[in-house]
C-alpha positions in Angstrom: 167.3 141.2 210.6 164.6 140.4 208.0 164.9 142.3 204.6 162.1 144.7 203.8 159.4 143.4 201.5 159.5 146.7 199.7 163.1 146.4 198.7 163.8 144.3 195.6 166.5 141.6 195.9 170.0 142.8 194.9 170.1 140.4 191.9 167.0 142.1 190.3 168.9 145.5 190.3 171.5 144.0 188.0 169.2 142.2 185.6 167.6 145.3 183.9 170.9 146.8 182.7 172.1 143.4 181.4 168.8 142.8 179.6 168.9 146.3 178.1 172.5 145.8 176.8 171.7 142.3 175.5 168.7 143.8 173.6 170.9 146.5 172.2 173.6 144.1 171.1 171.1 141.7 169.4 169.0 144.4 167.7 171.4 146.9 166.5 174.8 145.5 165.8 177.0 146.6 168.7 180.1 147.1 166.7 178.5 149.7 164.4 177.4 152.0 167.2 180.2 152.1 169.7 182.9 154.5 170.6 186.5 153.5 171.2 188.2 155.0 174.2 191.7 154.0 175.3 191.6 150.8 173.2 188.3 149.7 174.7 184.9 149.8 173.0 181.8 151.3 174.7 178.3 152.0 173.4 177.5 155.6 173.0 174.5 157.2 174.6 173.1 158.1 171.2 173.4 154.5 170.1 171.7 153.2 173.2 168.8 155.7 172.8 168.4 154.7 169.1 168.2 151.1 170.1 165.0 151.8 171.9 163.5 154.5 169.7 163.8 153.1 166.2 162.1 150.2 164.6 163.3 147.4 162.5 161.4 145.0 160.2 159.8 142.1 161.9 161.2 138.7 161.3 160.3 137.6 157.7 159.4 141.1 156.6 161.3 142.9 153.9 162.5 146.3 154.6 160.5 148.9 152.8 163.4 150.7 151.1 164.7 147.7 149.2 161.5 146.0 148.4 159.3 148.7 147.0 159.2 149.8 143.4 158.0 153.4 142.7 155.7 154.4 139.8 158.7 155.9 137.9 160.8 152.8 138.5 157.9 150.6 137.3 157.5 152.7 134.1 161.3 152.4 133.4 161.2 148.6 133.9 158.1 148.3 131.7 159.6 150.4 128.9 162.9 148.5 128.9 161.0 145.1 129.0 163.1 144.1 132.0 160.3 143.1 134.4 158.3 140.1 135.5 155.1 141.8 136.7 152.6 139.7 138.6 149.1 141.1 139.4 147.9 139.3 142.6 144.3 140.6 142.4 141.3 138.5 141.6 140.6 137.7 137.9 137.6 140.0 137.8 139.7 142.9 139.1 142.4 142.1 136.6 139.9 142.1 133.7 138.4 145.4 134.8 141.8 147.2 134.4 145.4 146.2 134.4 149.0 147.4 134.1 150.2 146.4 130.6 152.4 143.3 130.6 151.1 142.1 134.0 150.3 138.4 134.5 147.4 137.6 136.8 148.2 135.2 139.6 145.7 135.7 142.4 147.3 135.9 145.9 145.4 132.7 147.0 147.2 130.6 144.3 150.6 132.4 144.3 152.5 130.0 146.6 151.5 126.9 144.7 152.1 128.7 141.4 155.6 129.8 142.3 156.4 126.1 143.3 155.5 124.9 139.8 158.2 123.5 137.6 159.4 126.0 135.0 157.7 124.0 132.2 154.4 123.8 134.1 154.5 127.5 135.0 155.1 128.5 131.4 152.3 126.2 130.2 149.9 127.7 132.8 150.7 131.4 132.5 152.3 131.7 129.0 155.4 133.4 130.4 158.8 132.2 131.5 158.9 131.1 135.2 160.6 133.5 137.5 164.0 132.4 138.9 164.9 132.7 142.5 167.8 135.0 141.7 165.9 137.2 139.3 165.9 140.9 140.4 163.1 142.0 138.1 160.1 140.2 139.8 157.5 142.7 140.9 154.1 142.0 142.5 151.2 144.5 142.5 147.6 144.6 143.5 145.0 147.4 143.9 146.6 149.4 146.8 149.7 147.5 148.0 148.3 145.3 150.8 148.0 142.0 148.8 151.2 142.7 146.9 153.1 143.1 150.2 151.7 139.7 151.3 152.7 138.3 147.9 156.2 139.6 148.5 156.3 137.8 151.9 155.2 134.6 150.2 157.9 134.9 147.5 160.6 135.8 150.0 159.6 132.7 152.1 160.0 130.6 149.0 163.5 131.9 148.3 162.8 134.7 145.8 165.0 137.1 147.8 165.3 139.8 145.2 161.5 140.2 144.5 159.8 143.5 145.1 156.3 145.0 145.1 154.7 148.1 143.6 153.1 149.6 146.7 151.0 152.1 144.9 149.2 149.3 143.0 146.8 149.6 140.2 145.0 152.6 141.9 148.2 154.7 141.7 149.0 153.4 138.2 145.6 154.4 136.9 145.7 157.8 138.5 149.2 158.6 137.2 148.5 157.2 133.7 145.0 158.7 133.3 143.3 155.3 132.9 
């Protein structure tokens, strides 16, 4: 007897659950969202549903929570002097208004600037070159878009503790009355 053309082959019926479980394991860390029953570990229904209803950062993107500096955090860092603040806007934007202490490195030149030797960086920008392990590197722009891209550039170059001020100069000026 010839199998019906409307019935999927038996192997296809087994592929979907396997792919779903593989996706779950790879995207969520199976061991963190499992229940132990009788010495064996099984994923919970809630963990399976979360695997398909929550989002994670794309490859190469920083998670928002660890990479964003708030206005109050920025003020604290500035008042303590414990910050390397880089304004990635264009020079004319920088000259029109800036956050005190910010060094202007336009986004288009950021990657090559971060690759400079410490001596050449200091000679070019009159500030100490940021180190790859520094946790006080902050990028900002006008509204957060370019500083987010600057952060991606820095992360790609190994500045894994760098952050950005998402509110940008627009938020700073509004909060500070400039």
